[in-house]
N, C-alpha and C positions, 0 to 999 in steps of 0.2 A: 446304550445304541446311538451313538458319535453322530454332533452338528452337519451337517451340508450344505449349509446353505449360506447367505455370502457374506463375510467378516463382517460387516457392520449389522449388517442384521443379528446378528451374531454379540458385538460390542455393544448393542443397545436395548438387548437382553439381556447380558450381564448388569450393565450399567443398573436396570430397574432392579433384579431380586436382590443388589447389593445397595439400591438406594433403600427400598420397602425394609431393610434387612435392619438396617441403618436407624431410621425411625421409628421402626419398631423397638430395638433396643433407648435408645434418648425419647423413645411417647411412654415407653412404662418408667421408665427415671423423674419423665415431668410431672405423668399422672402423678405418681409417688410422693414425690416432691412437694411438687404443693400442693396437698394436703395438713402437710405435715407444716406449710406456714403459720403461723394463728394471725390475724384483722386485732391493729392496734384498737381499735374501739370498743375488741369484744375484750380486753386481758382487763383485768381488775385495777383499780387506779389503790396505789400506796394509802392506808389507812394512817399505822402504824408513826407513831411522834419519837422523837423528833424529823422530820421531812429532810433528804442530804441537801446540802446547801444546792443552788444550777447557779449557773454565767452560762444568759443565752448570751451569741456570738452571733448577728447579724453584719455582713460586710455590705457597703450599699454605692455604688458609683451608677450617678444620674438614673435615681427608681425612684423618679418625685411620683411615677403612675401610681407605683404599687403602696411602696414604702408605710402610708399613712392608714390603709386599712389592716399591712400586715404584721407592725409591729402594735398593732391599736388590738388583735389580735394575743398577740403576747402578750400585753399591758393584763388582756382578762382571763386566761392560764391561772385557773383551779389550785395555787400553788404559789405557798405563804413567799418560805424562805428562797424569792427572786432579784436576780440580779439582772439587767441586761445593759450587753457592750456594745451597742450602735456605733460602727466605725465609717462615718464616712471616707471613701476612697479617692479623694481627688476630682470631685464631683462638678461639671459645670453648670449643674440645674439647680431646682428645688432644693432638691439631694437634703441638701444639708440647715438650711433652714425648715425644715418639717420638724426635723430629727432636733435642732432645738426648741423649738419651741413645742415639740412634743417632751421631752429630759426637765423640759422648767415647770410642768405639772404634774413630774410624777418618779420621785425620788430614784426611785428605783433606773432609771433609766439614766445611760455613761454614754456621753458625745467623743467621739474619737476625732479629730481632722488629719488627714493625711495630706499635706501637701506637695507633697515628694516620690515618686517613689527608687528608693536608692538600686542599688546595682542586682544586681546578682537571683531579684524576685520578681514573682507575677503577683499584678497589684491587688486580683483577691484572698492570692496566700498569703503577702505580707499584713492587708487588712487582717487575716482572722490570726497574726501569730502575732502582731502588736494586740488587740482583744484578748487573746489569752496571755499572754503575760503580768496587764493587770486585773483579769479574775479572780475571785477570790472563793468562787464555789469549789464544793468535791466534786460536782458536775460539770464538763463543759457542752452545752450544743449548741454546733455550729449548725446554721439554720442561713440562706437565704433569702436575700432583702422583697422577697417575692410571694410567701410562704404566709398561707393563714391559717394556725390553726386553732380546732377546738379545744372551746374550756381546757378539758377534762383531761387530754394528750399530754400533759408531759407528765398526771398524774398516774396516768397507768403504765409510760413505760419506763421512769422512775421502778414502780411497780417490779417490773418488769425482769428491771436486769437485778433490784435485789433477790429475789425466787428464783431466777437464775441463775446468779455470779456469777454474772457479767461483767465486760471494762466496756464494752462497746454495741448501742444497740442502730440501726438505723431502719428505715421507713419508706416509701417506696409512697409519692403522695400521688391524690385526683390530681391530672391535669385535662385542663378548660380544652376542649379541641373545640378552636374557634370555624372549623368546616371540614368537611368529610375526607376530605387529602389529608389536612393535617391527622387526624384519627387515626388513618387508611397507615401513617408512617409510623405511629406512637405503639402500632398494636405489632407489627413489624420488630421494630426494635427491640421492645416489650420481648419477644421472641426472642430475637437474635442475642440480646444482655441477660438472657437466663440461660440459652446453651454456654456463655462465656465465662460466667458464673458463677452457675453451680448455686444458688441465693439456697436452696433447701439444706445444703454441706457445711457452708461457714459455721455453723454451730458445733461442726464435732472438729475439736483440737489437735485431732492426728490429722487432721485434710490441709490438704496447702489451698481450697479454697478459701474468699477470701470478696466482701461485697465492700464498698460506701457510697453512700446517694446524700448531693449536695445539702435536700432541702430538711435532712433530719439527720443527723451524726451526732447524738445521743454521747462520750467521752468516757469514764473518770478522771479525773484532772493527771493523776499519779500518774493512771497508761499514758496519755499523750506524751507526759513529758518524759519519759524513761522510756516515753521508742524518739525522740527528736524535733516530736510535734513537730506544724508547719517548715522549719526548718530545713529539715531533712526532704520536704519534697517544696521550695520554693521554687522551682522554675515547672513543675510539672500541670497543667490544662487539668488533667483528670486530676485535681489534685482531692475529690471528694469518696471516690475509687482509692489514690494510693495509700491516704490515711487508714483504710479498709486494712491493704497490703500493708503496712506500713506497722500497722498493729498485732495484725493474726503471726507472719515474722517475728514479733518478739514476745511470745508464748499468751498475749492478750486473747480473752473468749469476747470471741461478737457472736450477731445473732442478726437476720431479718425481716424483717414482720411488713406485712404489706396496711400499707397507712392509707388508704382508701376508705372515707370517713372522719377520718380523726383532722389528717391533712391534705388543705388542693391549694392549686398553684396556676396561676395563668400560664403560666412562659412563655412561650413567642404566639404574638400573636394575626401571624399571620407564615404562611407558607417556606417566602420569602426571609423574614428572621428564624423560621429556624433551620435552615440549609446554612446562614451564616454563624447561628450558633453550635449550631451538629459540629462542623467544619474543624472548630475550633479544637476539637475533640476527638474526630476520627484516627488523621493520622497517627498523632498522639497514644492516640489509644494499642494501637501494634506499636509503641516503640520508634515509631518513623523508616521503620523496616521497609524494602522496598519488594523482598521478597513474598514478606508477609501481607502486604497486599495483594497483587499474584495471587498466592494459592486461597487466602478467601473470598480473591473476587474468581477461577474455579468453582471453591467448594461452593457457591452461592447459586454460578450459571448451572451444573452439576443437578444438586443438591432441590433447591429451592426455587429453578425456573423452568429447568425441562422436562419433570411429568409434568405438570399442569400443558406444553406444549406438548408430549408425545403423545396424551391423552389423546390429540384427532388427526399425527403430523404420523402415529404408526400402529400394530394391527394388531388382531389376535393374543400371544398373551404377554408381548408386552408390553403393549395398552393396556391390558388388564389390566398386567400387575405396576403402571402406573399410577391406572384408577385409584386403586387403592393405597398410595399414593401419598395420592394428592386431598380421597376423602379421610389419610389418618392427619394430616398436615393443618390439615381444617378442621380436626378435630381436638389435639393438639392447640390452634390457634383461639380453638371454645373456652380452653383450661384455662388458656397461661393468661385470659385477657383483662384478670387483674390484677396483675403485677404490671400492665401500664395504664391501669384506668380504661381499660377502653370498653365500648359494647361489643357481645360476645359473637356476632354477625360480625365483624371489621376480614374473617376470615377470607374471607371471598373475595378479597380484593388484596388478596397477601404477595404477589406476582408485582402489583404497582408500586410496595410501601418495597420489594425489593428491589424493584431498580432506583425505585429513589436515594435508593444504604447505597449502591452500590453509584449510585454518584454523585456522591453528598462526600463518599469514604475517595474517589478517585480526584476528585473536586479537592478534595483536600491536601492532598499528596502535593498532586500539581502545584495550587497555589504554595501552599508551604517549601515544597522544591526549589518556584521558583521566586518568590520572594525572600532565601534562606532563611526563613525562622516566620513566624507569626505574629498577621494584625489583628491586636481587640484592643477598640475602646478606647481609639489613640494612644497605644501606644505599643512598637516593635521588639517581638522578644526574639534575638538571633539564636539559627538552628545550632549551634553548635552547644551552648551554650544550653538548650532542652533537653539537646541529645546525652551531654553530661549528668545533668538529673537522674541517677537508674534508681530505680528502690526493690 
């Protein structure tokens, strides 16, 4: 029977059908994919001898709040053949002094002080590049200056690399959430990150899917140098993700694991810090493309926000279809919560997280275009140079 109702009602009904079908397909993939991802804390630690040598590379700029606890946890790792290269990247606080003091008490720690940033580099990327040039390990662990690790973390990660023949292993950290709004956003961000990266697919060498997380990127040194290292992504604010892409493009094997229970991070202490920090990566994450910003905005409005509104704004079959979509979204948030390290009930705040995500994306876009580049930690990076660094 042909439909004879108003055009808008027909459109809304069709949209409800398509949205529900979209989430049924995506939902099946997320459910099956998430179940295939192991937790780092559950992996068996490597026991074979000799252990591969590991160099841990830690860039630090004005990190006096967290660096001592983070580096202390690294020094307590249950791993024998280990060196730590901490790079003080032009810090103006007590970071350099803390690193020097800790290095004086442990010969495994070596501190590199950067006083000037050469042209064509982002600060963190340059710091990691410097550290990698002097690293002696067969494996390189790129991590952040605020990451706290459990003692068995590295041995478990190296064991997984050996067992699976991997060149790159990356893990998501447990994020300490200072507020409900923060946790709300982290859950939503994890949901979008899963849709964008499909982390369960990165292990498949036939899939172009890739991933990298700055909290924990463990890479075989030979693969890192063969792929071009951080020099190839010198001007990428999303260096961790692009390192994963660089390795995958060059044919190296990678895997993602949940790091909750093994690694944790404070990350940001307030929503304001969160917004400022995420702005640095939002527009670059879609390659500075305005059409991509517009497309992402429309997709989020129609697929992520409208179903919640439509439950109250429509009726009949359209309302029921949107209600089914909302319940499905909440179920997927529940299943995907470990990727963001958030409590599973966060899904009830999903629409508010979407709005905050859109705000960050648009603010990142407008500010980057207005300033003709990114201002981060006291340095301006021109937009033309940022856009030129394609991976």
